[in-house]
N, C-alpha and C positions, 0 to 999 in steps of 0.2 A: 334324249328325250324318252326313250321306252322305258330306261330304267329308272327316269326320276318318275315318270307317271305310276308305275309299279311301285316304287319306293311311298308314294302320295296315298295309292289305293290302299297298300297293307297299313300305312298308319298316315291317317288325315293331320295327325298332330306333328308328323316331320319337319319343323318349320324351316332347317337347314337345307333339306330338298327342295322347298317349297322356293325358299329364294333364289337357289340354282335354278328351279323350273322358271321363274320371272325371266332370269338372264336369258335364257335359251329360247324359251317360248316366244319371244319377240320377232325371232327369224321364221318363224313357220307361216303366217303368225296365228295365234290364240286370239278367241275373240275377247275383248276388254270383258265383257260380263260375266265370262268364266274365271277369268284370273281375279276379277273383282270379289265374285263369291268366295273364292279360296282365301284371298287375303282378309275379307272381313271377316272369316272364321278364325284367322290368325290373330286378327286386331283385337276381336273380342277376347281370346283367350290368352293373350299375353300382354303386358302392357310394354312392347319391346318397340323402342324407337323406330327400326326397320321397316317393322308392320306397321304402324301409322303413319310412315312416311308413305310406304307404296299405297295403303289405304286410300288416303286423301290425292295422290297421284291419278290412281286409278277411276275415284271418282271423279275428278277432273275431266277426265277423257271421255267418261260418260256424259258431264255436262256439255263438252264440246262437239261430240257425236249428236247433241241435241236430245237427252233422255231430261225432260223437264224435272221430272221425279227425284233427278238425284241432287237437283241443286241445293235443297236444304241440307242433304246430308254432306255434301262438298263442305258447308261452311262449318259445320260440325266437327268433320274428320280433320279437317285443316287448323282448325282451336285445338283439338287433341295431340297433333302432331308439333304443334307450336309450342304449348304446354310441356310436351314430353321431352323436346329438345334443349329447351332454356339453359341446361347446363353444357351443353354438348358444344364444344369448341368448334367445330366444323358445320354446325348447323345453317352456317351461309354460304356454304360451298355448292355450286349447281352439278348435283348428281346425275340427274335426267333432263332430259331436254325433249320438246314437242319435236317429232319428226315427220316427214312427209309419207311415211308409210301408212299402214291401215291394220286397223284391228291395235293389239298388244305391239304391233311393230312401228306404231307411232311414238313409242319410247325409245331415245337414243341416251345409253349410257356415256358418261363424260369420258370413259376409256376411248370409246369411239371415236373421239374429236380430239385426241392427245396431240395433234399434229397442227391443230389451229390455234395460232396466236390471238386471244382475244383482245390484247392491249393495244393492237395495233389495227392499220386500217385494211387489215386483210379480209378480203370475203368471208362470208360464213359458208360452211359446207352445206352443198346443194342437197343433202339428207334431212336438213331441218327446216321447218315451217315457218314462214312469217304469218302472222295472225294479225289482226286491224284491231283498234280499239281506239278511246278517246282519253286524253290526258285527265284523270280525274282531280289530281292536286299535286302542285309544286309547292314545298315545303321551305326550298333552299336549292341551291347549287349541286347537291350531293342526293338529295332525298325527295322522291315523287312517287305518284301510284297512277297505272294505265288501268282504265276499266275497260275489260274484253267482252261485256255483257253477260248477262244469265249469272253474276254473282262472283266473276272473277277477275280479280285484282290483283294486279303484279307491283312489286316496289321495280323502281328505275332509278339512274341516275340522270336528271335534266340535263345537266352542264355537258353531259357526251354527247347528247342530242343535239346541243345547240339552244335548248330550249330555257325561256324565263318565267319566274314568278311573276303572275298578273299581266301576264301578256298570252301567255300559251296553254292556259287552261282551257279544256274541252275541245282543243286541236286534234284531228283525226292523225294516229299515227299508226305504222304498221312496226312490229318487233318479233325477235325470236322469243319464245317461252322457256325459259328454263323452272327445274323444282328443286328449291333448297328444302331444307328440314324445317324450315321457319315461313315457307311459304314461297309461292312462285316470282320470279324476278323476268324482267323484261330486258332484254340485251339488243344491241345494235339497233335502237330505236331511230324511225327515219317519220320525219313529217310527211303525210300524205299529200 
């Protein structure tokens, strides 16, 4: 961390070091606001897919933390990440997850979950946080959205949760929240 901090002090545009710093700083943990400031500069300077992704993820954490002023920023940054990742083949892979930690430690990288079989009935790792929301829309068995409040909506697969169109809209649920380049996704959705 000290070496990465020195690199960033010497060259604030050393974005390779900034990405490594983001991965390491979550274990200290560094404040979300500090990380968001650094990433915001990166995203403004470069139209880099990773920069725009982490810019929206960190802004989402600020919204979840209760910073109402970050809500309009979140929507704008999410749209930028979606647009930039349109032709990225892995845009729907869940790279980061919302965890139980504090500050930047609330982000859990997918490599920390490699032993978890998401396709089965295996319970989620305890390092992940469950959040509550309401089913906003069910378009069909494989497509719906959950509203977690404050402008945060996530895609989910209603069939996996046993939820049905025309019956379960507006139902309270809890879910794990994953971050993809094209927006948040709810996993392990459970009716409340």
